[in-house]
N, C-alpha and C positions, 0 to 999 in steps of 0.2 A: 687280733695277729697273732697267727703260732708262730712259734718259737722253735726255727728249726737251724743245729748247729750242724757244719759241712766240715767232717775232718780237715787240716787245713797244713797234715806232715808232707806231702810231697802228693803231685799231680795236678787233675785240673780241677782244683778247689773253688778260685775266685767266677772260672766258669756255673758253679750249679749257683751257686749266690745269687748272682745277676739273677737269675733263672728263676728261685725262688722268690724273688723280692720280686721279681715279674709279675707270679702269680699270686701276689698277695700277701707273702711270709716273712716275717721280724728274719732273716737268717743273719748267720755273721761266722766267721771262723773259730772251731775245737785247738787249741793245740795244748792245752793241760786240763787234771780230771775237776778243776773245780770248775773250770765253763762246760761242764757238762748240766753241772746244775741247773733247773728249771727250762730245761728243754721241752719239747714237746716231737719234738724229732730229729734224727740225726743223718745224714749222710753221710755215705761211706764213698769218695771217688776213686775213679782210673787214674793211673798214674804208676806204679811198678811195686807191683804183692808183698813181696819180700821187703821192699826197703818198707814199706808203709809198717807192713807186721810187726818189723825191727821197731823201726821209731814208735808204735803203736809202746810196746815193750819199754823200750826208753825211756817213754818221756810217763808211764804206771797208767799209762791209758787203756793196754787190749783187756786184761782181767773187769775193768767197771764197762767200756764197751762188750763185755763176752755177757757181764751176767745185765747190761739193758736187752741185747738181742735176743737173749733167750727167756727173757719175763716179759715177752709183747711189747716189748713199744719200737714203734714204725721208728724202723731200717730204711731207706732206698742203699744198696751196694749197684754202681757201675763200676765194666769192665775188671777192675782190680777187687774192688770194693764186691764183686759178686765172689772171686775165689776168696778174700777172708771171709765170708759170711758163710763157705759152702763146708758141709759137719764132712765131707771127702773130697781129695781132690787130685788127681793123678797125679805122680812126678811132683807130689812137694814136698821137700824134706822138714819142713816145719809144722807144726801144729798150727791151721786159721781159726775162726772164734769157733766152728761149727756148730752154727747158729740156724741154717734152714738144711731143711732134709732132702740136698742133689747134692750130687760129684760130677765135680769140676773138669776137665779139661785145662788146663792153661795154652797161652799161643796156637788154638786149637788150627787155625788158618794161617800159622805162616811168619816171618819176619815182617820187621816194619813195612816192610817196600809191598806186601803184600794184602794191607791195609786195603778197603774198600767201603764203597757207599751203595745203601739199596733201596728200594720201597717197601716195605713191609706191614704186612695184617697186621695190627697189634684192638682185635675186635674188643677190649674194652676201653679203648678210646676211640670208637667210635670205628664210621667205613672207610675213613679218607686213611690211604693207607699216610705210615711215617714212616720218614728221611731218615735211616739210619746209621750214623756213622762205626764201622766198625777199626778198631788202629789195636796188632798183636791183640786179639778179640780172643778169650776160651770159650766155649760155650758147654752146655749140660749134657753129661751123659748119660745119666739117670734122676728119677725125680720121685721121690713118698709120695704114697699114697695123698698126703694132706697138703700136695705141692700142686699148684694149678697153674700151668707154664701157657704165659701171656699170650707169646710170639713165636713160631718159629720162618725159619726158612724154606724157601720150596722145595730142595728135598728132607724136607721135614727136621732139619737140626731146629734144638729147645736155644732160643738166646734169650728168652725174659719170665720169671717166674713169681710166683708169690704163696707165701705160706702167711696165715695169717695176716700182721703187722708189716712181713717184711715184703720187699721187693727187690728181685734183682732184674740186672740185664747186663750183658755181652757186648753190650752197642752204646755211644758214649753221647746222651737225649742234652746233652749241656753244650753240645757243639753242634746244634742246631738252633735254628731260629723257633721251633714250632716248641709251644709250653704243654703240651698236654701230655706230659709223659711226667712231667712234676705237678702239676696240677691233679694229678691222677696222686700221687704218691701225697700232696698235702691233703686232699679228700681224705686220703686214709688216718692222717694227723687228726683230723679233725672228729673223725668218726669218732678212734679212740678218746681226746678229750672231751669228745660228750658223752661217752660209755663211764668215763672215769666221773663225770661228775653225776651221772644216776647210780653208780654206786656210792659215792659218799651221800649223795638225800636220801639212799635207800636205807643205809647203816645207821641214819641220825633219826630216822621214823619208826 
């Protein structure tokens, strides 16, 4: 069973934990640096990005998560988590983790009252549309050549992406009953663990 931590400083962390457990992961909250030890993956949930970033620094988590994110460790960032993982964020007056080669715009769709839900095509999840919940959501304005865009709105706006073992979404997959997005991330976690085991065997032999 893969061990996946969910950053639990602020935001929708309990919903992520519930979803991860439903897809077969051992999932638990992370609030302190020592709780990062022994993890196979990490989730940075939605919430208020400035608050989460400040609390990560207050609890000495920021540099440790940044090191993981820039060293091929599987991390899922949703909404605020996408903002934190981005290399560039327009209008941000503090430095994000700068791990994924995307430029993100915060609150791209307006205020809380402008939140919306839509059926979204996400080809990596199969043919059935994914019911996506957008709450004060960001969007991806630019992506580097190594980034795979996973989903777009009908107008072409990019709202989910993957770069190596980092996955981000502007929407909240934890606020639905659809397990596919979390299962997709757990597959990445499992693949990463498999590669680590193979590397270790290669070193031994």
